[in-house]
Structure formats: structure tokens, C-alpha cells
C-alpha positions as CSV (number, residue, x, y, z in Angstrom):
1,M,0.0,0.0,0.0
2,M,1.0,3.6,-0.6
3,T,1.1,6.1,2.2
4,L,-0.2,9.6,1.8
5,N,3.3,11.0,2.3
6,E,4.7,8.7,-0.5
7,F,1.9,9.9,-2.8
8,R,2.6,13.5,-2.1
9,G,6.3,12.9,-2.5
10,L,5.9,11.4,-5.9
11,F,3.7,14.2,-7.1
12,H,6.0,16.9,-5.7
13,N,8.9,15.1,-7.4
14,G,7.2,15.0,-10.8
15,L,5.6,18.4,-10.8
16,V,8.4,20.4,-9.1
17,K,11.6,18.8,-7.9
18,Q,12.4,16.8,-11.0
19,N,10.1,18.4,-13.5
20,T,11.1,17.0,-16.9
21,G,10.8,20.2,-18.8
22,L,12.3,22.8,-16.3
23,V,14.8,20.7,-14.3
24,Q,15.8,17.5,-16.2
25,L,15.5,19.2,-19.6
26,L,14.4,16.0,-21.3
27,G,12.2,15.5,-24.3
28,L,12.8,19.1,-25.6
29,C,12.0,18.2,-29.2
30,P,8.2,17.8,-28.7
31,L,8.2,20.3,-25.9
32,L,9.5,23.1,-28.3
33,A,7.9,21.9,-31.5
34,I,4.3,21.4,-30.5
35,S,3.8,24.1,-27.9
36,N,2.8,26.8,-30.3
37,N,-0.7,26.9,-28.7
38,V,-2.5,25.6,-25.7
39,I,-4.6,22.9,-27.4
40,N,-1.7,21.2,-29.1
41,A,0.4,21.4,-26.0
42,L,-2.3,20.0,-23.7
43,S,-3.2,17.2,-26.2
44,L,0.4,16.0,-26.5
45,G,0.8,16.3,-22.7
46,I,-2.2,14.2,-22.0
47,A,-1.1,11.5,-24.5
48,T,2.4,11.4,-23.0
49,T,0.9,11.2,-19.5
50,L,-1.3,8.2,-20.4
51,V,1.7,6.4,-22.1
52,M,3.9,7.1,-19.1
53,A,1.4,5.8,-16.6
54,A,0.5,2.7,-18.5
55,S,4.1,1.9,-19.5
56,S,5.4,2.4,-16.0
57,G,2.8,0.1,-14.6
58,A,3.5,-2.5,-17.3
59,V,7.3,-2.3,-16.9
60,S,7.0,-2.6,-13.1
61,G,4.7,-5.7,-13.5
62,V,7.2,-7.6,-15.7
63,R,10.5,-6.4,-14.2
64,N,11.2,-9.6,-12.4
65,F,10.7,-11.7,-15.6
66,V,12.9,-9.7,-18.0
67,P,16.6,-10.4,-18.1
68,N,18.7,-7.3,-17.4
69,E,20.6,-7.7,-20.7
70,I,17.4,-7.2,-22.8
71,R,15.4,-4.9,-20.6
72,I,15.7,-1.8,-22.8
73,P,14.4,-3.5,-26.0
74,V,11.5,-5.0,-24.0
75,F,10.7,-1.6,-22.4
76,V,10.7,0.0,-25.9
77,L,8.4,-2.7,-27.2
78,I,5.9,-2.1,-24.3
79,I,6.0,1.7,-24.9
80,A,5.6,1.3,-28.6
81,A,2.5,-0.9,-28.2
82,L,0.9,1.6,-25.9
83,V,1.8,4.5,-28.1
84,T,0.2,2.6,-31.0
85,V,-3.1,2.3,-29.0
86,I,-3.1,6.1,-28.3
87,D,-2.2,6.9,-31.9
88,L,-5.1,4.8,-33.2
89,V,-7.6,6.2,-30.7
90,M,-6.7,9.8,-31.6
91,N,-6.9,8.9,-35.3
92,A,-10.4,7.5,-34.8
93,F,-11.9,10.1,-32.4
94,V,-10.0,13.4,-32.9
95,H,-8.7,13.0,-36.5
96,P,-8.3,16.8,-37.2
97,L,-6.1,17.2,-34.1
98,Y,-4.3,13.9,-35.0
99,L,-3.3,15.4,-38.3
100,V,-2.0,18.5,-36.7
101,L,0.1,16.7,-34.1
102,G,1.4,14.4,-36.8
103,I,4.6,12.5,-36.2
104,F,4.9,13.7,-32.6
105,I,2.4,11.1,-31.4
106,P,4.3,8.1,-32.7
107,L,7.6,9.8,-31.5
108,I,6.4,9.4,-27.9
109,T,7.9,5.9,-28.3
110,T,11.4,7.3,-28.5
111,N,10.8,10.2,-26.0
112,C,13.7,9.9,-23.5
113,I,11.3,11.0,-20.7
114,V,9.2,7.9,-21.0
115,L,12.0,5.3,-21.5
116,A,14.3,6.9,-18.9
117,R,11.6,6.9,-16.2
118,A,10.6,3.3,-17.0
119,D,14.2,2.2,-16.6
120,A,15.1,4.5,-13.6
121,F,12.0,4.1,-11.5
122,A,9.4,1.6,-12.8
123,A,11.9,-1.2,-13.2
124,K,12.8,-0.9,-9.5
125,N,9.5,-0.2,-7.8
126,H,6.0,-1.5,-7.1
127,P,3.4,-1.2,-9.9
128,L,1.2,1.3,-8.0
129,H,4.2,3.5,-7.1
130,S,5.3,3.3,-10.7
131,I,1.9,4.3,-12.1
132,V,1.6,7.3,-9.7
133,D,5.2,8.3,-10.6
134,G,4.4,8.1,-14.3
135,I,1.3,10.2,-13.9
136,A,3.2,12.8,-11.8
137,M,6.0,13.0,-14.4
138,G,3.6,13.3,-17.2
139,L,1.6,16.0,-15.5
140,G,4.8,17.9,-14.8
141,L,5.6,17.8,-18.6
142,T,2.0,18.7,-19.4
143,L,2.1,21.7,-17.1
144,V,5.2,23.1,-18.8
145,L,3.7,22.4,-22.2
146,V,0.5,24.2,-21.4
147,V,2.2,27.3,-19.8
148,L,4.7,27.4,-22.8
149,G,1.8,27.1,-25.2
150,A,-0.2,29.8,-23.5
151,I,2.7,32.2,-23.5
152,R,3.5,31.6,-27.2
153,E,-0.1,31.6,-28.4
154,L,-0.9,34.8,-26.4
155,A,2.2,36.6,-27.7
156,G,2.0,35.3,-31.2
157,Q,-1.8,35.6,-31.9
158,G,-3.3,37.3,-28.9
159,T,-5.7,34.3,-28.3
160,L,-6.0,31.3,-26.0
161,L,-7.6,27.9,-27.0
162,S,-7.1,28.5,-30.7
163,G,-7.7,25.2,-32.5
164,I,-10.1,23.8,-29.9
165,D,-12.5,23.1,-32.8
166,L,-10.1,20.3,-33.8
167,V,-11.2,18.4,-30.7
168,F,-14.9,19.5,-30.3
169,G,-16.0,20.4,-33.8
170,E,-16.9,23.6,-35.6
171,A,-19.3,24.6,-32.8
172,A,-16.3,25.1,-30.5
173,K,-14.8,27.9,-32.6
174,G,-16.7,30.3,-30.4
175,W,-14.8,29.1,-27.3
176,V,-11.6,30.7,-28.5
177,L,-10.6,33.5,-26.1
178,H,-9.5,36.7,-27.9
179,V,-7.5,38.1,-25.1
180,L,-5.9,40.9,-27.2
181,P,-8.6,42.1,-29.7
182,N,-7.3,43.5,-33.0
183,Y,-3.8,42.2,-32.1
184,Q,-1.6,42.0,-35.2
185,G,0.4,39.1,-33.9
186,F,4.1,38.5,-33.2
187,L,5.4,35.9,-35.6
188,L,8.6,35.1,-33.7
189,A,6.6,33.8,-30.7
190,I,5.1,30.9,-32.6
191,L,8.2,30.1,-34.6
192,P,11.0,27.7,-33.2
193,P,13.1,30.7,-31.8
194,G,10.1,31.8,-29.8
195,A,9.9,28.4,-28.2
196,F,13.6,28.6,-27.1
197,I,13.2,32.1,-25.7
198,A,9.9,31.3,-23.8
199,L,11.4,28.0,-22.4
200,G,14.5,29.9,-21.4
201,L,12.4,32.4,-19.5
202,L,10.5,29.7,-17.7
203,I,13.7,27.9,-16.7
204,A,15.2,31.2,-15.5
205,A,12.0,31.9,-13.4
206,N,12.1,28.4,-11.9
207,N,15.8,28.7,-11.0
208,W,15.2,32.2,-9.5
209,K,12.3,30.8,-7.4
210,K,14.5,27.9,-6.1
211,A,17.3,30.3,-5.3
212,R,15.0,32.6,-3.3
213,A,13.6,29.6,-1.4
214,E,17.2,28.5,-0.5
215,Q,18.0,32.0,0.6
216,R,15.0,32.1,2.9
217,A,15.8,28.7,4.3
218,H,19.4,29.8,4.9
219,A,18.3,33.0,6.6
220,A,15.9,31.0,8.9
221,L,18.8,28.9,10.3
222,P,19.9,29.8,13.8
223,V,23.1,31.9,14.1
224,P,25.8,29.9,15.9
225,A,26.7,31.4,19.3
């Protein structure tokens, strides 16, 4: 059984302490390429989270039956099978969005975030702990993706939720938030250089926050007599 403290620890680790996008800096290719708006970012984040949770649970379940010498190929096969399921489901139910995300759904198979976490954590821990860890790590990536997508979409187009009709149909076009009416747009924000700049700002803000927390903790220590 998992204690509440263990549950909180896994989520704090995935969302903050070892956030894959801001701390570990893993999987930057999809992070930068697909985060040009909130909908694309959120969709890829959810897909990755589902794969991470399912693959972590599966890897943990078979870890005692897989020889160490072939563990990586076996893990990749498990991840590839799960990504294929997600790929087919998206193709069937949200085909317009599937076409936009394109190759980045199948490429979840080779995303170092998924494989590294399966090998570093799931292969050494209980299935329940591994599933929770996969969810936490996936949500940490999704959080960064959504924030990055919101920054780039807002700066680039002045909107939020652009493309939501790809998921919910033509009727959802009215759900797009025009935060900056009559905004002419800033092309750099939605191009690859804009992704690097925005991510750099997020990493800098995260590092500043950690540095401030360490300074406060140091200042709170008792002064030696």
C-alpha cells in the first residue's frame, strides 16, 4: 500500500523537484515543436501522460521476468505498443487534431522522458508507485507544455484555446478566447526561436524561485553562538 506522504512525495517530485521540462530538460524536441498553442500542448501532454502511466505500470509488472541484458528493448516494445493504441484512438476520435500533431504522437515511443523513467523508476519499484510516478512526471511535462503554449499563443496571436474546434468540432470555434482584440500578432513567438526564448524564461524563473527559497531557508537557520 502507498502512504499519503509517499503519494505527495511522488507528485512533488514529478511536478516540481524533477520536472522533466524545467529541471531535467528531457524531451525538448516535442516540448518546443508542438507548444505553439494551448490545445496542441495539452493534447500532447495528456497523450504522453497516459503512455507514461501505462508503460510504468506494465514495466513494473514484468520487471522480475525480464533479463537485465534485454530490458531496454523489452521496455521499448511495451512503450511502442501503448503509443500505437493512443495513436489509433486519436486517429479515430479526434482526427483533425491527430493530423496537426502528426509525427509527434508516434515519436512518444522514443521520447527519453518515457523510457528513462521506465528504466530508472518503474523497473525498480511496485506497480502502484510506478503508475503514480508516471502520472506525476507526465503531468509535470503537461504543465510546462501548457504554460509554454499559452505564452507563445498569447504573444503570437493574442488568443487562447485556438484550435479547440479540432477536438470538439466547428461549434467550439466560439470558445476561443480573444485576449488581445485587433492584435496584429508577433510571428517570432510561434516560430521555433520563440519556443527557445519562452522556455529559457520559464527555466530562469524556476531557477530564481528555487534560489529565493534556498536564501529564505538559509536565513531562517539559527546563528551559531
